[in-house]
N, CA and C atoms as a LAMMPS dump frame, in Angstrom:
ITEM: TIMESTEP
0
ITEM: NUMBER OF ATOMS
498
ITEM: BOX BOUNDS ff ff ff
-5.0000000000000000e+02 5.0000000000000000e+02
-5.0000000000000000e+02 5.0000000000000000e+02
-5.0000000000000000e+02 5.0000000000000000e+02
ITEM: ATOMS id mol type element x y z
1 1 1 N 0.814 -1.195 0
2 1 2 C 0 0 0
3 1 3 C 0.86 1.262 0
4 2 1 N 1.932 1.268 0.81
5 2 2 C 2.83 2.424 0.835
6 2 3 C 3.509 2.61 -0.518
7 3 1 N 3.817 1.495 -1.162
8 3 2 C 4.476 1.557 -2.457
9 3 3 C 3.533 2.169 -3.499
10 4 1 N 2.265 1.822 -3.449
11 4 2 C 1.276 2.355 -4.389
12 4 3 C 1.109 3.856 -4.168
13 5 1 N 1.027 4.286 -2.893
14 5 2 C 0.905 5.709 -2.574
15 5 3 C 2.141 6.473 -3.047
16 6 1 N 3.292 5.898 -2.868
17 6 2 C 4.538 6.52 -3.314
18 6 3 C 4.548 6.687 -4.836
19 7 1 N 4.1 5.68 -5.557
20 7 2 C 4.039 5.743 -7.017
21 7 3 C 3.037 6.798 -7.455
22 8 1 N 1.86 6.84 -6.821
23 8 2 C 0.843 7.834 -7.16
24 8 3 C 1.34 9.26 -6.894
25 9 1 N 2.043 9.449 -5.793
26 9 2 C 2.606 10.76 -5.452
27 9 3 C 3.646 11.176 -6.499
28 10 1 N 4.479 10.246 -6.896
29 10 2 C 5.491 10.517 -7.921
30 10 3 C 4.829 10.894 -9.238
31 11 1 N 3.79 10.172 -9.611
32 11 2 C 3.061 10.467 -10.852
33 11 3 C 2.429 11.857 -10.773
34 12 1 N 1.836 12.184 -9.631
35 12 2 C 1.201 13.489 -9.459
36 12 3 C 2.238 14.613 -9.593
37 13 1 N 3.398 14.419 -9.021
38 13 2 C 4.458 15.428 -9.119
39 13 3 C 4.914 15.576 -10.567
40 14 1 N 5.118 14.456 -11.264
41 14 2 C 5.549 14.498 -12.661
42 14 3 C 4.509 15.172 -13.557
43 15 1 N 3.234 14.894 -13.318
44 15 2 C 2.161 15.526 -14.099
45 15 3 C 2.151 17.03 -13.847
46 16 1 N 2.311 17.435 -12.613
47 16 2 C 2.343 18.86 -12.267
48 16 3 C 3.515 19.556 -12.958
49 17 1 N 4.673 18.957 -12.898
50 17 2 C 5.856 19.53 -13.557
51 17 3 C 5.627 19.615 -15.066
52 18 1 N 5.069 18.588 -15.664
53 18 2 C 4.801 18.576 -17.105
54 18 3 C 3.839 19.697 -17.481
55 19 1 N 2.806 19.904 -16.685
56 19 2 C 1.837 20.97 -16.951
57 19 3 C 2.518 22.334 -16.884
58 20 1 N 3.372 22.535 -15.88
59 20 2 C 4.092 23.809 -15.748
60 20 3 C 5.021 24.056 -16.935
61 21 1 N 5.746 23.038 -17.358
62 21 2 C 6.665 23.17 -18.49
63 21 3 C 5.897 23.488 -19.763
64 22 1 N 4.828 22.776 -20.023
65 22 2 C 4.031 23.004 -21.231
66 22 3 C 3.421 24.4 -21.219
67 23 1 N 2.944 24.861 -20.085
68 23 2 C 2.343 26.198 -20.018
69 23 3 C 3.39 27.278 -20.281
70 24 1 N 4.62 27.071 -19.837
71 24 2 C 5.686 28.034 -20.112
72 24 3 C 6.062 28.043 -21.592
73 25 1 N 6.065 26.905 -22.213
74 25 2 C 6.413 26.817 -23.635
75 25 3 C 5.373 27.481 -24.517
76 26 1 N 4.124 27.478 -24.079
77 26 2 C 3.049 28.057 -24.871
78 26 3 C 3.027 29.58 -24.795
79 27 1 N 3.668 30.162 -23.793
80 27 2 C 3.683 31.612 -23.657
81 27 3 C 4.418 32.221 -24.845
82 28 1 N 3.932 33.384 -25.283
83 28 2 C 4.605 34.078 -26.373
84 28 3 C 5.937 34.617 -25.875
85 29 1 N 7.008 34.14 -26.467
86 29 2 C 8.311 34.677 -26.118
87 29 3 C 8.607 35.848 -27.039
88 30 1 N 9.391 36.818 -26.592
89 30 2 C 9.669 37.99 -27.417
90 30 3 C 10.336 37.603 -28.739
91 31 1 N 9.997 38.342 -29.77
92 31 2 C 10.58 38.125 -31.092
93 31 3 C 11.832 38.984 -31.188
94 32 1 N 12.948 38.42 -31.597
95 32 2 C 14.166 39.19 -31.817
96 32 3 C 14.683 39.038 -33.24
97 33 1 N 14.226 38.007 -33.919
98 33 2 C 14.632 37.766 -35.296
99 33 3 C 13.501 37.033 -36.013
100 34 1 N 13.334 37.365 -37.274
101 34 2 C 12.357 36.651 -38.108
102 34 3 C 13.134 35.917 -39.187
103 35 1 N 12.616 34.777 -39.582
104 35 2 C 13.248 33.994 -40.639
105 35 3 C 12.283 33.838 -41.801
106 36 1 N 12.82 33.627 -42.994
107 36 2 C 11.985 33.395 -44.16
108 36 3 C 11.713 34.627 -45.008
109 37 1 N 12.335 35.753 -44.704
110 37 2 C 12.118 36.996 -45.451
111 37 3 C 13.137 37.081 -46.608
112 38 1 N 13.024 36.158 -47.557
113 38 2 C 13.994 36.065 -48.649
114 38 3 C 13.914 37.229 -49.629
115 39 1 N 12.782 37.918 -49.672
116 39 2 C 12.648 39.085 -50.547
117 39 3 C 13.253 40.333 -49.911
118 40 1 N 13.647 40.233 -48.653
119 40 2 C 14.282 41.32 -47.9
120 40 3 C 13.4 42.57 -47.835
121 41 1 N 12.111 42.364 -47.691
122 41 2 C 11.177 43.472 -47.568
123 41 3 C 10.95 43.79 -46.096
124 42 1 N 10.506 45.013 -45.781
125 42 2 C 10.213 45.317 -44.377
126 42 3 C 9.035 44.468 -43.896
127 43 1 N 9.15 43.979 -42.691
128 43 2 C 8.106 43.142 -42.107
129 43 3 C 7.278 43.945 -41.123
130 44 1 N 6.043 43.526 -40.948
131 44 2 C 5.196 44.158 -39.933
132 44 3 C 5.733 43.745 -38.56
133 45 1 N 6.005 44.717 -37.735
134 45 2 C 6.528 44.453 -36.396
135 45 3 C 5.362 44.172 -35.459
136 46 1 N 5.459 43.109 -34.704
137 46 2 C 4.444 42.811 -33.697
138 46 3 C 4.771 43.664 -32.475
139 47 1 N 4.079 44.798 -32.371
140 47 2 C 4.334 45.737 -31.289
141 47 3 C 4.082 45.092 -29.937
142 48 1 N 4.908 45.458 -28.973
143 48 2 C 4.853 44.95 -27.605
144 48 3 C 5.169 43.456 -27.514
145 49 1 N 5.649 42.855 -28.606
146 49 2 C 6.051 41.446 -28.603
147 49 3 C 7.413 41.251 -29.274
148 50 1 N 7.993 42.364 -29.769
149 50 2 C 9.263 42.302 -30.487
150 50 3 C 10.298 43.127 -29.738
151 51 1 N 11.483 42.555 -29.553
152 51 2 C 12.565 43.252 -28.865
153 51 3 C 13.591 43.795 -29.856
154 52 1 N 14.148 44.948 -29.513
155 52 2 C 15.251 45.519 -30.268
156 52 3 C 16.453 44.587 -30.13
157 53 1 N 17.077 44.28 -31.251
158 53 2 C 18.2 43.345 -31.269
159 53 3 C 19.412 43.883 -30.515
160 54 1 N 19.627 45.194 -30.534
161 54 2 C 20.8 45.802 -29.892
162 54 3 C 20.571 46.064 -28.407
163 55 1 N 19.522 46.776 -28.068
164 55 2 C 19.332 47.207 -26.678
165 55 3 C 18.338 46.343 -25.906
166 56 1 N 17.642 45.451 -26.583
167 56 2 C 16.677 44.508 -25.994
168 56 3 C 15.393 45.165 -25.486
169 57 1 N 15.208 46.455 -25.751
170 57 2 C 13.96 47.1 -25.345
171 57 3 C 12.806 46.584 -26.187
172 58 1 N 11.642 46.56 -25.6
173 58 2 C 10.432 46.162 -26.293
174 58 3 C 10.049 47.264 -27.285
175 59 1 N 9.75 46.886 -28.511
176 59 2 C 9.349 47.866 -29.52
177 59 3 C 7.856 48.123 -29.354
178 60 1 N 7.515 49.369 -29.014
179 60 2 C 6.131 49.716 -28.706
180 60 3 C 5.467 50.567 -29.783
181 61 1 N 6.248 51.066 -30.726
182 61 2 C 5.706 51.866 -31.815
183 61 3 C 6.487 51.574 -33.093
184 62 1 N 5.796 51.66 -34.189
185 62 2 C 6.461 51.441 -35.473
186 62 3 C 7.22 52.691 -35.901
187 63 1 N 6.783 53.885 -35.428
188 63 2 C 7.471 55.127 -35.773
189 63 3 C 8.949 55.021 -35.426
190 64 1 N 9.788 55.275 -36.431
191 64 2 C 11.236 55.288 -36.252
192 64 3 C 11.847 53.912 -36.027
193 65 1 N 11.058 52.856 -36.156
194 65 2 C 11.604 51.5 -36.039
195 65 3 C 12.462 51.214 -37.268
196 66 1 N 13.379 50.273 -37.118
197 66 2 C 14.276 49.922 -38.219
198 66 3 C 14.387 48.406 -38.32
199 67 1 N 14.772 47.952 -39.514
200 67 2 C 14.949 46.52 -39.745
201 67 3 C 16.182 46.287 -40.619
202 68 1 N 16.842 45.172 -40.374
203 68 2 C 17.962 44.717 -41.197
204 68 3 C 17.57 43.366 -41.765
205 69 1 N 17.577 43.256 -43.103
206 69 2 C 17.165 42.015 -43.764
207 69 3 C 18.307 41.486 -44.635
208 70 1 N 18.54 40.171 -44.541
209 70 2 C 19.583 39.52 -45.336
210 70 3 C 18.97 38.607 -46.394
211 71 1 N 19.753 38.302 -47.418
212 71 2 C 19.301 37.416 -48.491
213 71 3 C 18.949 36.023 -47.978
214 72 1 N 19.559 35.608 -46.86
215 72 2 C 19.272 34.27 -46.325
216 72 3 C 17.932 34.21 -45.594
217 73 1 N 17.196 35.333 -45.578
218 73 2 C 15.858 35.353 -44.997
219 73 3 C 15.77 35.873 -43.578
220 74 1 N 16.903 36.129 -42.927
221 74 2 C 16.866 36.619 -41.544
222 74 3 C 16.596 38.128 -41.518
223 75 1 N 15.767 38.545 -40.557
224 75 2 C 15.452 39.959 -40.353
225 75 3 C 15.531 40.275 -38.866
226 76 1 N 16.248 41.364 -38.534
227 76 2 C 16.369 41.827 -37.153
228 76 3 C 15.623 43.151 -37.016
229 77 1 N 15.179 43.448 -35.786
230 77 2 C 14.33 44.607 -35.525
231 77 3 C 14.991 45.549 -34.522
232 78 1 N 14.684 46.864 -34.679
233 78 2 C 15.279 47.887 -33.817
234 78 3 C 14.246 48.964 -33.516
235 79 1 N 14.321 49.522 -32.307
236 79 2 C 13.383 50.585 -31.922
237 79 3 C 13.922 51.969 -32.241
238 80 1 N 15.166 52.057 -32.67
239 80 2 C 15.834 53.332 -32.891
240 80 3 C 16.867 53.122 -33.997
241 81 1 N 16.967 54.049 -34.965
242 81 2 C 17.976 53.855 -36.012
243 81 3 C 19.396 53.809 -35.457
244 82 1 N 19.633 54.473 -34.348
245 82 2 C 20.954 54.425 -33.72
246 82 3 C 21.314 53.025 -33.251
247 83 1 N 20.336 52.302 -32.741
248 83 2 C 20.578 50.912 -32.321
249 83 3 C 20.969 50.058 -33.518
250 84 1 N 20.286 50.276 -34.647
251 84 2 C 20.605 49.521 -35.854
252 84 3 C 22.053 49.789 -36.274
253 85 1 N 22.465 51.051 -36.257
254 85 2 C 23.818 51.424 -36.659
255 85 3 C 24.847 50.797 -35.715
256 86 1 N 24.602 50.878 -34.41
257 86 2 C 25.534 50.267 -33.442
258 86 3 C 25.668 48.77 -33.67
259 87 1 N 24.537 48.096 -33.855
260 87 2 C 24.545 46.647 -34.021
261 87 3 C 25.257 46.235 -35.307
262 88 1 N 25.06 46.999 -36.365
263 88 2 C 25.641 46.656 -37.667
264 88 3 C 27.144 46.928 -37.77
265 89 1 N 27.675 47.748 -36.9
266 89 2 C 29.041 48.261 -37.032
267 89 3 C 30.075 47.199 -37.415
268 90 1 N 30.092 46.084 -36.735
269 90 2 C 31.116 45.062 -36.973
270 90 3 C 30.6 43.824 -37.692
271 91 1 N 29.418 43.914 -38.249
272 91 2 C 28.85 42.744 -38.934
273 91 3 C 29.452 42.611 -40.333
274 92 1 N 29.842 41.41 -40.726
275 92 2 C 30.45 41.221 -42.047
276 92 3 C 29.486 41.491 -43.2
277 93 1 N 28.193 41.476 -42.925
278 93 2 C 27.178 41.672 -43.975
279 93 3 C 26.604 43.078 -43.993
280 94 1 N 27.222 44.024 -43.288
281 94 2 C 26.615 45.347 -43.164
282 94 3 C 26.444 46.072 -44.505
283 95 1 N 27.303 45.799 -45.472
284 95 2 C 27.179 46.473 -46.771
285 95 3 C 26.143 45.813 -47.671
286 96 1 N 25.933 44.515 -47.518
287 96 2 C 24.997 43.803 -48.401
288 96 3 C 23.576 43.714 -47.831
289 97 1 N 23.406 44.031 -46.577
290 97 2 C 22.083 43.944 -45.942
291 97 3 C 21.165 45.042 -46.476
292 98 1 N 19.87 44.737 -46.509
293 98 2 C 18.85 45.749 -46.819
294 98 3 C 18.441 46.365 -45.489
295 99 1 N 18.475 47.676 -45.429
296 99 2 C 18.124 48.402 -44.21
297 99 3 C 16.846 49.188 -44.443
298 100 1 N 15.918 49.041 -43.525
299 100 2 C 14.626 49.716 -43.628
300 100 3 C 14.405 50.588 -42.406
301 101 1 N 13.722 51.708 -42.615
302 101 2 C 13.372 52.605 -41.512
303 101 3 C 11.944 53.094 -41.74
304 102 1 N 11.19 53.207 -40.657
305 102 2 C 9.807 53.68 -40.739
306 102 3 C 9.806 55.175 -40.466
307 103 1 N 9.344 55.961 -41.448
308 103 2 C 9.407 57.415 -41.324
309 103 3 C 8.362 57.938 -40.342
310 104 1 N 8.732 59.032 -39.676
311 104 2 C 7.811 59.607 -38.693
312 104 3 C 6.82 60.571 -39.326
313 105 1 N 7.088 61.004 -40.573
314 105 2 C 6.163 61.943 -41.212
315 105 3 C 5.214 61.261 -42.204
316 106 1 N 5.731 60.396 -43.052
317 106 2 C 4.875 59.752 -44.05
318 106 3 C 4.357 58.388 -43.594
319 107 1 N 4.882 57.895 -42.488
320 107 2 C 4.475 56.598 -41.928
321 107 3 C 4.591 55.482 -42.961
322 108 1 N 5.767 55.415 -43.577
323 108 2 C 6.061 54.394 -44.578
324 108 3 C 7.442 53.806 -44.309
325 109 1 N 7.616 52.561 -44.729
326 109 2 C 8.947 51.959 -44.709
327 109 3 C 9.716 52.476 -45.918
328 110 1 N 10.929 52.944 -45.697
329 110 2 C 11.791 53.408 -46.783
330 110 3 C 13.173 52.794 -46.613
331 111 1 N 13.934 52.804 -47.692
332 111 2 C 15.312 52.334 -47.652
333 111 3 C 16.088 53.251 -46.7
334 112 1 N 16.612 52.714 -45.623
335 112 2 C 17.285 53.526 -44.604
336 112 3 C 18.509 54.238 -45.159
337 113 1 N 19.156 53.642 -46.16
338 113 2 C 20.359 54.258 -46.739
339 113 3 C 20.023 55.458 -47.623
340 114 1 N 18.761 55.582 -48.022
341 114 2 C 18.342 56.704 -48.869
342 114 3 C 17.493 57.712 -48.104
343 115 1 N 17.206 57.438 -46.856
344 115 2 C 16.339 58.31 -46.059
345 115 3 C 17.072 59.58 -45.628
346 116 1 N 16.273 60.566 -45.259
347 116 2 C 16.775 61.799 -44.654
348 116 3 C 16.524 61.67 -43.154
349 117 1 N 17.392 62.262 -42.346
350 117 2 C 17.271 62.133 -40.898
351 117 3 C 17.317 63.495 -40.232
352 118 1 N 16.36 63.692 -39.314
353 118 2 C 16.474 64.852 -38.436
354 118 3 C 17.341 64.414 -37.261
355 119 1 N 17.89 65.357 -36.543
356 119 2 C 18.885 65.009 -35.514
357 119 3 C 18.459 65.337 -34.09
358 120 1 N 17.258 65.887 -33.916
359 120 2 C 16.838 66.288 -32.57
360 120 3 C 15.5 65.664 -32.16
361 121 1 N 15.195 64.517 -32.681
362 121 2 C 13.949 63.81 -32.375
363 121 3 C 14.087 63.086 -31.039
364 122 1 N 12.993 62.984 -30.301
365 122 2 C 13.011 62.223 -29.041
366 122 3 C 12.852 60.741 -29.382
367 123 1 N 13.961 60.1 -29.732
368 123 2 C 13.93 58.694 -30.143
369 123 3 C 13.998 57.771 -28.931
370 124 1 N 13.7 56.506 -29.163
371 124 2 C 13.613 55.522 -28.076
372 124 3 C 14.879 55.478 -27.217
373 125 1 N 16.033 55.52 -27.836
374 125 2 C 17.295 55.456 -27.094
375 125 3 C 17.95 56.827 -26.949
376 126 1 N 17.214 57.867 -27.317
377 126 2 C 17.634 59.257 -27.146
378 126 3 C 18.826 59.665 -28.007
379 127 1 N 19.069 58.938 -29.101
380 127 2 C 20.135 59.353 -30.014
381 127 3 C 19.715 60.578 -30.808
382 128 1 N 18.411 60.753 -31.015
383 128 2 C 17.898 61.943 -31.669
384 128 3 C 17.615 61.811 -33.149
385 129 1 N 17.957 60.688 -33.752
386 129 2 C 17.755 60.525 -35.191
387 129 3 C 16.368 59.966 -35.492
388 130 1 N 15.747 60.534 -36.526
389 130 2 C 14.457 60.024 -36.992
390 130 3 C 14.395 60.217 -38.498
391 131 1 N 13.903 59.216 -39.186
392 131 2 C 13.79 59.269 -40.635
393 131 3 C 12.544 60.043 -41.038
394 132 1 N 12.712 60.886 -42.053
395 132 2 C 11.601 61.64 -42.616
396 132 3 C 11.662 61.545 -44.138
397 133 1 N 10.504 61.624 -44.749
398 133 2 C 10.455 61.611 -46.207
399 133 3 C 10.813 62.997 -46.739
400 134 1 N 10.278 64.005 -46.087
401 134 2 C 10.547 65.393 -46.465
402 134 3 C 10.901 66.175 -45.215
403 135 1 N 11.816 67.085 -45.358
404 135 2 C 12.149 67.913 -44.21
405 135 3 C 13.377 68.767 -44.451
406 136 1 N 13.413 69.879 -43.769
407 136 2 C 14.566 70.773 -43.819
408 136 3 C 15.54 70.379 -42.718
409 137 1 N 16.754 70.835 -42.856
410 137 2 C 17.787 70.587 -41.839
411 137 3 C 17.94 69.102 -41.532
412 138 1 N 18.064 68.318 -42.574
413 138 2 C 18.236 66.881 -42.412
414 138 3 C 19.651 66.477 -42.827
415 139 1 N 20.029 65.274 -42.426
416 139 2 C 21.311 64.708 -42.837
417 139 3 C 21.024 63.384 -43.551
418 140 1 N 22.002 62.903 -44.303
419 140 2 C 21.81 61.625 -44.991
420 140 3 C 22.261 60.467 -44.098
421 141 1 N 22.072 59.257 -44.59
422 141 2 C 22.388 58.054 -43.81
423 141 3 C 23.87 57.996 -43.433
424 142 1 N 24.752 58.292 -44.383
425 142 2 C 26.196 58.233 -44.095
426 142 3 C 26.579 59.17 -42.963
427 143 1 N 25.999 60.365 -42.972
428 143 2 C 26.277 61.336 -41.905
429 143 3 C 25.708 60.847 -40.571
430 144 1 N 24.524 60.251 -40.608
431 144 2 C 23.928 59.726 -39.378
432 144 3 C 24.816 58.641 -38.78
433 145 1 N 25.319 57.74 -39.625
434 145 2 C 26.213 56.671 -39.16
435 145 3 C 27.477 57.269 -38.561
436 146 1 N 28.066 58.23 -39.251
437 146 2 C 29.281 58.883 -38.766
438 146 3 C 29.051 59.529 -37.407
439 147 1 N 27.92 60.196 -37.252
440 147 2 C 27.612 60.837 -35.964
441 147 3 C 27.41 59.799 -34.855
442 148 1 N 26.818 58.667 -35.195
443 148 2 C 26.683 57.598 -34.194
444 148 3 C 28.06 57.117 -33.754
445 149 1 N 28.944 56.869 -34.709
446 149 2 C 30.293 56.392 -34.388
447 149 3 C 31.08 57.406 -33.561
448 150 1 N 30.832 58.689 -33.796
449 150 2 C 31.538 59.76 -33.069
450 150 3 C 30.847 60.143 -31.757
451 151 1 N 29.69 59.536 -31.479
452 151 2 C 28.893 59.88 -30.303
453 151 3 C 28.39 61.324 -30.36
454 152 1 N 28.1 61.791 -31.557
455 152 2 C 27.543 63.122 -31.752
456 152 3 C 26.03 62.997 -31.862
457 153 1 N 25.414 62.658 -30.731
458 153 2 C 23.985 62.387 -30.686
459 153 3 C 23.347 63.144 -29.53
460 154 1 N 22.042 63.124 -29.485
461 154 2 C 21.319 63.748 -28.378
462 154 3 C 21.571 63.023 -27.056
463 155 1 N 22.057 61.788 -27.11
464 155 2 C 22.363 61.046 -25.884
465 155 3 C 23.636 61.558 -25.215
466 156 1 N 24.439 62.293 -25.934
467 156 2 C 25.663 62.893 -25.409
468 156 3 C 25.314 64.305 -24.926
469 157 1 N 25.32 64.56 -23.606
470 157 2 C 24.872 65.862 -23.08
471 157 3 C 25.589 67.067 -23.697
472 158 1 N 26.885 66.959 -23.92
473 158 2 C 27.623 68.089 -24.509
474 158 3 C 27.173 68.349 -25.942
475 159 1 N 26.991 67.279 -26.692
476 159 2 C 26.588 67.453 -28.078
477 159 3 C 25.118 67.866 -28.171
478 160 1 N 24.289 67.414 -27.229
479 160 2 C 22.874 67.805 -27.207
480 160 3 C 22.755 69.32 -27.119
481 161 1 N 23.577 69.931 -26.259
482 161 2 C 23.553 71.4 -26.123
483 161 3 C 23.875 72.068 -27.453
484 162 1 N 24.854 71.529 -28.151
485 162 2 C 25.239 72.087 -29.449
486 162 3 C 24.096 71.934 -30.459
487 163 1 N 23.474 70.759 -30.491
488 163 2 C 22.366 70.517 -31.426
489 163 3 C 21.183 71.448 -31.147
490 164 1 N 20.922 71.681 -29.881
491 164 2 C 19.765 72.499 -29.502
492 164 3 C 20.098 73.988 -29.46
493 165 1 N 21.361 74.34 -29.752
494 165 2 C 21.765 75.748 -29.8
495 165 3 C 21.846 76.416 -28.456
496 166 1 N 22.252 75.667 -27.455
497 166 2 C 22.363 76.252 -26.094
498 166 3 C 23.792 76.484 -25.723
């Protein structure tokens, strides 16, 4: 009788553990990379379920979001164009990747390398860069990358003063 109770207790514990494991597996885990995007087109970001690949912050808005897509179908997501630039810096595929940015004025995905950027936007990581389709006082992608590498961003207090004319 004790042996039967011991076996039943063991089974009950195993069933409980199995239920807990299965329930954890069913939970939506954050998205950090998508696969199968062989056309290298911008993908719809699942807001509040997708993490920035560089800073790991949850992407809560499509405005100013960025994506890096490779021919092998992999796509990474970013909440700030500055995060995309930082992450790409040492990647061997940085020149061949398709880069996308969601503009804050036209609300469209555009080629990030051809976009215009304002430099004083309140971006997710406070770098200050935001893509626009039309706008005055903008810089091109190469200049934005250079400023990221030099730390000439709104996140740098000394440079922020210069950008804001203080």
